[in-house]
C-alpha positions in Angstrom: 27.8 -20.4 -159.2 29.0 -17.0 -160.5 26.4 -13.7 -159.9 28.5 -11.0 -161.7 27.6 -8.1 -160.0 30.2 -5.1 -159.1 28.8 -2.2 -157.8 29.9 0.6 -159.5 30.8 4.1 -157.2 28.3 6.0 -156.0 25.6 3.9 -156.5 24.6 3.4 -152.7 21.0 4.8 -152.1 17.9 4.3 -150.8 15.9 1.9 -152.2 12.4 1.5 -153.3 10.4 -1.4 -151.4 8.9 -4.6 -152.7 5.6 -2.8 -153.5 7.2 -1.1 -156.3 5.3 1.4 -156.5 6.6 5.3 -157.1 5.3 8.7 -157.5 6.7 9.2 -161.2 7.8 13.0 -160.9 9.3 13.8 -163.4 12.4 16.0 -164.0 13.6 18.1 -166.9 17.2 17.5 -168.4 19.8 19.9 -167.5 23.0 21.3 -169.5 24.7 18.4 -170.9 22.2 15.6 -170.2 20.1 16.6 -173.3 23.0 16.0 -175.6 23.4 13.1 -173.6 20.7 11.7 -174.4 20.4 12.3 -177.7 23.4 10.7 -178.3 22.2 7.6 -176.2 19.3 7.5 -178.3 21.0 7.8 -181.7 23.9 5.3 -180.9 20.7 2.9 -179.8 18.6 2.9 -182.7 21.9 2.5 -184.7 23.2 -0.4 -183.3 20.4 -2.0 -182.3 17.4 -1.3 -185.2 15.3 -4.2 -183.8 14.1 -2.2 -180.6 13.4 1.0 -182.7 10.0 0.1 -182.6 9.7 -0.9 -179.1 11.4 2.0 -178.1 8.1 4.0 -179.5 5.8 1.8 -178.0 7.6 2.9 -174.9 6.9 6.3 -175.3 6.6 9.0 -172.3 2.8 9.8 -172.9 3.4 13.8 -172.1 6.9 13.9 -173.6 6.7 11.8 -176.8 9.7 12.9 -178.2 12.0 12.2 -175.3 10.4 8.0 -175.4 11.4 7.9 -171.5 10.2 9.5 -168.4 12.8 10.6 -166.6 12.6 10.7 -162.5 14.7 11.3 -159.4 12.3 8.7 -158.0 14.0 5.7 -159.2 17.9 4.6 -158.7 18.8 4.4 -162.0 16.3 2.6 -164.5 13.1 1.1 -164.2 10.2 0.0 -166.4 6.5 -0.9 -165.4 6.4 -3.0 -168.6 4.8 -0.1 -170.4 7.0 2.8 -170.1 11.2 3.4 -169.9 12.0 5.2 -166.3 15.1 6.9 -166.3 17.0 8.6 -163.1 19.2 11.1 -165.0 21.7 12.0 -162.5 22.7 8.2 -162.0 22.2 7.0 -165.6 24.3 9.5 -167.3 27.1 8.4 -165.1 27.5 5.5 -167.3 29.3 5.4 -170.3 27.5 5.5 -173.9 27.9 1.6 -174.5 26.8 1.0 -171.2 23.6 3.0 -171.3 22.4 1.5 -174.7 22.9 -1.9 -173.0 20.6 -0.7 -170.0 18.0 0.7 -172.1 18.1 -2.2 -174.1 17.8 -4.3 -171.1 14.4 -2.0 -170.0 13.0 -2.6 -174.0 13.5 -6.4 -173.4 11.9 -6.4 -169.9 8.6 -4.6 -172.0 8.6 -7.0 -174.7 8.6 -10.4 -172.5 5.8 -8.8 -170.3 8.0 -9.5 -167.1 6.1 -7.0 -164.9 2.8 -8.3 -165.6 4.1 -12.2 -165.1 5.9 -10.7 -162.0 2.7 -9.7 -160.7 1.0 -13.2 -161.4 3.2 -14.8 -159.6 3.4 -12.5 -156.6 -0.3 -13.4 -156.4 -0.2 -17.1 -156.9 2.9 -17.3 -154.5 4.2 -19.9 -156.1 5.9 -21.0 -159.6 4.9 -24.0 -161.3 7.1 -26.1 -163.7 5.7 -28.3 -166.8 6.6 -31.4 -165.0 4.4 -30.6 -162.6 6.4 -29.5 -159.4 6.5 -26.1 -158.0 8.6 -23.6 -156.1 7.7 -21.1 -153.2 7.2 -17.6 -155.4 10.6 -15.0 -153.8 10.4 -11.8 -155.6 14.2 -11.3 -155.8 15.0 -14.5 -156.9 12.5 -14.0 -159.8 14.1 -10.6 -160.9 17.6 -11.7 -160.7 16.4 -14.9 -163.0 14.8 -12.1 -165.5 18.0 -10.5 -165.5 20.0 -13.0 -166.0 18.3 -14.4 -169.2 17.8 -10.5 -170.8 21.7 -9.6 -170.2 22.7 -12.9 -171.8 20.9 -12.2 -174.6 22.2 -8.9 -175.1 25.5 -10.2 -174.8 25.1 -13.1 -176.9 23.7 -10.9 -179.6 26.8 -8.1 -180.1 25.5 -5.2 -180.8 28.3 -2.6 -182.0 29.3 -0.3 -179.6 26.9 -2.1 -176.8 29.3 -2.5 -173.3 28.2 -4.5 -170.3 27.9 -2.4 -167.3 29.8 -3.8 -164.1 26.3 -3.7 -161.9 24.8 -6.4 -165.0 24.0 -9.6 -163.4 24.9 -12.8 -165.3 24.7 -16.6 -164.0 27.3 -19.1 -165.7 24.2 -21.9 -166.1 21.7 -19.3 -167.4 22.0 -18.5 -171.4 19.7 -16.5 -173.8 17.8 -19.9 -174.5 16.8 -20.2 -170.9 13.0 -20.1 -170.4 12.0 -17.6 -167.3 10.8 -20.2 -165.3 13.6 -22.5 -166.2 16.0 -19.8 -164.8 14.0 -19.4 -162.0 14.7 -22.6 -160.9 18.5 -22.2 -161.7 18.7 -19.4 -159.4 16.6 -20.6 -156.6 18.9 -23.5 -156.3 21.6 -21.7 -156.5 21.0 -19.0 -154.1 19.3 -21.0 -151.5 15.8 -20.0 -152.1 17.1 -16.1 -152.7 18.9 -16.2 -149.0 22.1 -15.7 -150.8 20.9 -12.7 -152.3 20.4 -10.7 -149.1 19.2 -7.3 -150.6 16.0 -5.8 -152.2 16.0 -4.9 -156.0 18.2 -1.8 -157.1 19.7 -1.3 -154.0 23.4 -1.8 -155.7 24.3 -4.7 -153.7 24.9 -8.4 -154.5 22.6 -10.2 -156.6 20.6 -6.7 -157.4 21.8 -5.1 -160.9 20.8 -1.5 -162.1 17.2 -1.2 -162.6 13.9 -1.9 -160.7 11.2 -4.3 -162.1 7.5 -1.8 -161.4 4.0 -3.3 -161.0 2.3 -3.0 -163.8 0.9 0.7 -164.0 2.7 1.9 -161.0 4.3 5.0 -162.9 0.5 6.4 -163.5 -0.9 5.2 -159.9 -3.2 2.4 -161.8 -4.0 -0.6 -160.1 -1.8 -3.6 -161.0 -4.6 -5.7 -162.4 -6.2 -2.7 -164.3 -2.8 -2.0 -166.4 -2.6 -6.0 -166.8 -5.8 -6.0 -168.5 -5.0 -2.9 -170.3 -1.6 -4.1 -171.7 -2.7 -4.7 -175.5 -1.0 -8.0 -176.8 -1.8 -7.8 -180.4 -0.1 -3.9 -180.3 3.1 -5.5 -179.0 3.0 -8.4 -181.5 2.7 -5.9 -184.5 5.7 -4.1 -182.7 7.9 -6.7 -182.3 6.9 -8.3 -186.2 7.9 -4.6 -187.7 11.1 -4.8 -185.5 12.4 -8.1 -186.9 11.4 -6.8 -190.5 13.2 -3.6 -189.9 16.1 -5.4 -188.4 16.5 -8.1 -191.3 16.1 -5.2 -193.7 19.1 -3.7 -192.5 20.9 -7.0 -191.8 21.0 -6.4 -188.2 19.5 -9.0 -186.4 21.8 -10.9 -184.4 20.7 -15.0 -184.2 20.1 -14.8 -180.5 17.6 -11.9 -180.9 15.8 -13.3 -183.7 15.0 -16.4 -182.0 13.7 -14.7 -178.6 11.6 -12.3 -181.1 10.1 -14.9 -182.5 9.2 -16.7 -179.7 7.6 -13.8 -178.3 5.3 -14.2 -181.8 4.9 -17.9 -180.9 5.2 -18.3 -177.1 6.0 -21.5 -175.5 5.3 -21.7 -172.0 3.4 -23.9 -169.8 -0.4 -24.3 -171.0 -1.5 -24.0 -167.3 0.3 -20.4 -167.3 -1.3 -19.5 -170.5 -4.6 -20.7 -169.5 -4.0 -19.0 -166.1 -2.8 -15.3 -167.9 -5.9 -15.7 -170.6 -8.7 -16.0 -167.9 -7.4 -13.5 -165.6 -7.1 -10.9 -168.7 -10.7 -11.9 -169.7 -12.3 -12.1 -166.8 -9.9 -10.1 -163.6 -9.1 -11.0 -160.6 -10.6 -11.9 -157.2 -13.2 -9.8 -154.7 -15.7 -10.7 -152.0 -19.6 -10.7 -153.2 -21.3 -9.2 -149.7 -25.0 -10.5 -151.6 -24.0 -13.7 -152.0 -22.9 -15.5 -148.5 -20.5 -18.3 -148.2 -22.5 -21.3 -148.3 -20.1 -23.6 -146.2 -20.2 -21.1 -143.1 -23.9 -21.2 -143.0 -24.1 -24.8 -142.8 -22.2 -25.0 -139.5 -24.1 -25.8 -136.4 -23.8 -21.8 -135.4 -24.4 -20.4 -139.0 -22.2 -17.4 -140.0 -23.1 -15.2 -142.6 -20.0 -13.8 -144.3 -19.3 -12.6 -147.8 -18.3 -15.2 -150.7 -15.6 -15.1 -152.9 -16.5 -13.7 -155.9 -14.6 -12.4 -159.2 -13.5 -8.9 -160.2 -16.8 -8.4 -161.7 -17.2 -11.6 -163.3 -20.4 -13.7 -163.2 -19.9 -16.8 -165.3 -17.3 -18.8 -166.9 -17.8 -21.9 -168.9 -15.7 -25.0 -169.4 -16.8 -27.7 -172.0 -15.0 -31.0 -171.7 -14.7 -32.9 -174.6 -16.0 -36.9 -173.6 -15.6 -38.0 -176.6 -14.4 -41.8 -177.2 -10.5 -40.2 -178.2 -10.5 -38.8 -174.7 -8.8 -41.1 -172.2 -9.2 -41.0 -168.5 -5.3 -39.9 -167.6 -6.6 -36.6 -170.0 -9.9 -36.4 -168.8 -8.3 -36.2 -165.0 -5.8 -33.7 -166.5 -8.8 -31.7 -167.5 -10.7 -31.9 -163.9 -7.1 -30.4 -162.6 -7.4 -27.5 -165.1 -10.9 -26.6 -163.6 -9.2 -26.6 -160.1 -6.7 -24.0 -161.1 -9.9 -21.6 -162.8 -11.7 -22.2 -159.3 -8.4 -21.4 -157.5 -6.9 -18.5 -159.5 -9.9 -17.0 -161.2 -12.6 -17.3 -158.8 -15.6 -17.0 -161.1 -19.1 -16.6 -158.9 -20.7 -19.1 -161.1 -18.5 -21.7 -163.2 -20.9 -23.9 -165.4 -19.3 -27.1 -166.5 -20.6 -28.7 -169.9 -20.1 -32.4 -170.6 -20.2 -32.8 -174.3 -19.6 -35.3 -176.8 -22.0 -35.3 -180.2 -24.4 -34.0 -177.6 -24.4 -32.5 -174.2 -24.5 -35.1 -171.2 -24.9 -33.0 -168.2 -24.4 -29.6 -166.9 -23.2 -29.1 -163.5 -22.6 -25.9 -161.2 -19.2 -25.4 -159.3 -19.2 -23.3 -156.7 -16.0 -24.8 -154.6 -13.4 -27.4 -155.2 -15.8 -29.9 -152.7 -18.3 -29.6 -155.9 -15.5 -30.7 -158.0 -14.2 -33.6 -156.0 -18.0 -34.8 -156.4 -18.1 -34.3 -159.7 -14.9 -36.3 -160.4 -16.3 -39.1 -158.3 -19.4 -39.2 -161.1 -17.3 -39.7 -163.4 -17.3 -37.9 -167.3 -20.4 -39.0 -169.1 -20.0 -39.5 -173.0 -17.8 -41.5 -175.0 -19.3 -41.1 -178.6 -18.4 -39.1 -181.5 -17.7 -35.2 -181.4 -19.6 -31.9 -182.3 -18.7 -28.9 -180.5 -22.3 -27.3 -181.7 -24.3 -28.5 -178.7 -22.0 -26.8 -176.2 -22.3 -23.3 -177.6 -26.6 -24.1 -177.8 -26.4 -24.9 -174.3 -24.8 -21.7 -173.3 -27.4 -20.0 -175.3 -30.3 -22.0 -173.6 -28.9 -21.4 -170.4 -29.4 -17.9 -170.8 -26.2 -16.7 -169.8 -23.3 -14.6 -171.6 -20.3 -16.0 -170.2 -16.8 -13.6 -169.6 -15.0 -16.6 -170.9 -15.3 -20.1 -172.5 -12.5 -22.8 -172.2 -13.3 -25.6 -174.3 -10.8 -28.7 -173.6 -10.7 -31.1 -176.3 -8.7 -32.9 -178.7 -10.2 -30.8 -181.7 -11.3 -33.6 -183.7 -15.1 -32.6 -184.4 -17.8 -29.8 -186.1 -17.4 -26.4 -185.3 -20.4 -24.1 -185.2 -20.6 -21.7 -188.5 -21.0 -18.6 -186.3 -18.4 -17.4 -184.0 -20.0 -16.5 -179.9 -19.5 -12.6 -179.0 -17.7 -14.1 -175.9 -14.2 -15.1 -175.6 -13.7 -18.8 -176.5 -10.0 -20.6 -175.6 -9.2 -24.2 -176.9 -7.4 -25.7 -174.7 -6.2 -28.7 -177.1 -4.1 -32.0 -176.7 -4.2 -32.5 -180.6 -3.0 -29.9 -183.5 -5.7 -28.8 -185.5 -7.0 -26.2 -187.5 -9.9 -24.1 -185.2 -11.9 -21.6 -187.4 -12.0 -19.1 -184.4 -10.7 -18.1 -180.8 -7.5 -18.7 -179.2 -5.8 -21.8 -179.1 -3.5 -23.3 -176.3 -1.5 -26.8 -176.8 -1.9 -29.1 -174.1 0.7 -31.6 -173.6 -0.8 -35.1 -173.7 -0.3 -37.0 -170.7 2.0 -40.3 -171.0 0.0 -43.2 -170.7 
């Protein structure tokens, strides 16, 4: 293993703590800095036209002609997933080609939505892999993994005039083709769970690189969950599509970059992570409801009246389970596992589970894992044909408007002709056409 990280002279500085919150007080460029910035931006846009639209997406809201926020509150460079932050006193010490490399690095963090992903894993405190295994979440390990993947993409793209900064991080067995969490597994193993890194991000020490990965909304003082929800993925996808078209028109779209940008438009992510992220965007995070006591504590010999867990503004979520004859027992068990994830990660106040094949057979309300275990013991009713219409009729009859509905199915059935007013996610074990809603493919469990 080789984690290349050669600290340039003069890069020893006071660093930010892991909370990754900053007071982004802007500073004016002075003297030759304005000329150097114009030179950097021109070279960057000439050599990497695919990044031009993304750079515009990261505009300084107060000084849009600059495209970056210049502040001395960071060591060298940073992003919160929305804006690019640069310390002019230190960043301009890098040669032109290295400055462009760092700009591309921050752009790719924003494209991949890394700051939101990091924050999600911080909350979850573990990283789950598609094979069912998981590792503890270590902030520094995730940040090194992301940096290594991004730097490999830039290096393999071979942008004319871009040079690798001496403090850019690489790992021998991580390439541009690695997914973030697989790179995390590799760095975790190579660094003994992060113990070999031995320092904080952005310190200029081993394993730290040249940039900070701020919490979403850090530069604006917004709560992370609010900033995560405000990110408009459709706008980013439009910008990525425009980036691809522009670079192709100029004949300047390296193969490594084309592949990763296509992955952004059609992401290949573990379906559990997709469902979790989708629920968080639609329904928010967790809090406590003082008007709803925790029933587990009330049932004690000496009752304790304490607030129950509720969601961040979420009252109702619905999980509809396809129990038709084409859904086997192993798939039903996998659906139960996903319902467990919704309970633990989204924490809705009311989780309604609707069991349906061609008709609704049962509607259950699940408040905690004990309820879910009871339901699993009852089994899944059904086994006939498939129609999705009864589920949406049942939601209407319940008199609720859910913040989100997840339908776990194989997609072979009759759809309602009218799209509901609430968001719907189809978790499908089979590729099918869905007339509306978001769709994520669930890998079928091997028999």
